[in-house]
N, C-alpha and C positions, 0 to 999 in steps of 0.2 A: 504494500500499500504506499509506504513512504518512497520508495523507488519511484512508482508510477508518478506520485505527487510532485516529487523533486523534478522528473522529467516536464510535468507541465509548467511548473514554476520556471525553469531555465528557459523554456520554450517562449513563454509571454511575456516575461521580465523585459527584454529589449523593445518590445512593442507598447509596452505601458510606461515605462521610464524613458523619457527621451533624453536626448544629448541635453537639452535645455534643462531639464530637470536635475541631471546630474551636476550640471556647472554651477546651478543654484545651490545644490546640496555642498560643493566643495568652497563656494563663495562663503556661505554662512557659516561654516566650520572654521575657514581660516580667518574669519573676523572675530568668532567668538573664542577660540582658542588661545590666540596672543594676548588678548585682554585679559582673560583669566590667568594667564601664567604671569603676566605684569603684576597683576593684583597680588598673586600669591607669593612672588618673590619678595614685594615691598612687605607682606606681613612677615615672611621669614627674617627678613633684615631687621625689622622693628620687634620681633618677639624672640626669635632665637638665633642660634649661631649659624652662621652660612656653612653649609657643606654640600659636597657633592651629591650625597644621598637626597638632601631637601630640595636642592635644584632639580635634581632628578624626579623626584615626587612631584613637585610643582608642575613639571612639562607633563608628567603622566596624567594629572588630574585636568591639566588644562585640555590634554587630547581628548579625556573623558567628555569634558563639558562640551567641546566641539562636537563630539560624535551625538551626545545627548540633545544639542541644539538642532541636530538635522531631523529630529522627530517631529519639528514644528514646520518643516517646508512641506508646501503643498505638492503632492505628485499628482500629475494627470492634467487633463486640460481645465482651464478655468471655468468655474461654475459647475465642476463635475460633482454629483451628489448621488444618494442612494435612491435609485427609482423607487416609484410607487409598488407596493405589494399587491399582485393579482387577487382580485376578489374570489376567494374559495372559502370552503366551509371548513369550519374548525376541526371536523373528523378527518376532512382531506388532509389539512396542514398537519395534524398529529400523525398520520398515516406516512407523509413524505418524511417527517423528521425521524420517524422510526427506521427509515431506510438507511440512515446515518449512522446507525449502531454497527458495532463490530460483528455481531451474530444477527444480521438483519435477513428477512424473509426475500425473495425475489421481487422485483416490481409487478404489481398486479396491473394487467390491461386497463382497469379503470382509472389508474392514478399514472398513467402514461404522460399526459399533457401536463399534468401538475408537476411531475418530476422535471419535466423538460423546461417549464416556464421559467425565465429570468435564471437560467443556470449560467450563461455566459457572464451577464453582470456580477453575478455573485462570485465567479472564477476570479473575475479582474479584481474585485475589491479584496479577495483574500490573498492574490499576488500582491497588491500593495501594501497590505497590512502586514505580511510575513517579511516582506523587504525592510519595512520600517521597523520590525523587531530586531533586525540584525543590528541596527544602530543601538538601540538599548543593551543588547549583550555586548557588543564592542565596548560600549560607554562603563558597562561593570567590569569588563576585564581589565581596561585600563586603570579604574578607580582602585580595584584589589591590587594590581601592581605598585600603585601610587601608595596605599596603604601600609603595604609590606616595607616599601622603602622608608617611608615615615617612621614606621616602628623600629626600623634597623637604625635609623638617624637619632634615635631618643627624643623624638620631638613631643611636645605635651598636647597637640592637637589632634594625635592619631586615633585616641579612643572611641569619639563618636563616628568614625569611619566604619568600624567593624560591625556596628549596630545596624546601619542602613545598607550596606553592601550585598549582604546575602540575600535581600529581596529582590534585586535587580535578575539574577540568573532565572528566579521562580517566574518572573512577569516575562521576560524575554523567551526562554525556553520553552515554558508552556504555550506561549503564543505562537512561536514559530513552528514548533512541533505540530500543534493542532493544525495550524493552517495547511502545511504540508499534508498530513493524513487526510485532512477534508478534500484538498485537491485531488488527491489521488481515488477517495471515494466517490468523489463527482464524477471522474471520468469512468469508473465501473458502472454507475448507475445511468449515465449518458448512454453508454454502449447497451446495457440492458434495456433501457425505455426506447431507445432507437431501432431495438430489433421487435418491438411489438408493433403489432397494427394499429393505425390510427383510431381513436375512438370515434365512432359515427356519432354526429350530431343528434341531440335530442329530436323526437317527432314534435313537430308544431302541435298545439292544441285544436281540438277541433271547434268549428263554430268561428263566427265572425269576430275579429279583434274589438274588444270593447263591449261586446254584446252580453247580455244577459246569461248568466249561467243557471244550469239547472234545467228543470224540464220546460219544454217549449209548449207545453198543452196549455190552451187559455182556460181559465175557468169563467164561471157564469158572471157576466156583467162586466167582463174586461175585452 
């Protein structure tokens, strides 16, 4: 499942993240990282003894801040938003959600159209979200390196770092892993649903549109 999802992610990413988006990410990180680095170096000079470890830790923290800032950059065309959810019954929505479980049943013929509806838009949203989660993971890794360097240098500001740093891999790893797995499951569901015959449209109701329903026999006096 993860292998199939990774293939989908790699195939769709170049089309969803343009060269302009990549340049925007680099520019934002290149602005944020130096500003944070200069600020941290000033703090180190004013509060602690300057050492190679403290300067390296400041650089790692600055790089982590630059990676984190890329989370706030827009990916995709301007005005891109989540499309409206098709109006389907709650029973059908629940049935479609059950198909994404690990031990799901094959797609039922009556759910074919509901499974395929909006799948391309959902896939592209997952690819963008998974790509952004990599920034969070990279930021955490750099922050952990910086925390280790600060601890080695004997600085007094390393304590709070170890409190929030372990939360980052949980957020980034779970988001990226679930996204890759969902992409793989989507492709499986796409293949299953596409192999089913289209659902015939419902038969129109008998009688004139807007006409009275029920018996057409006239009662006395009518």
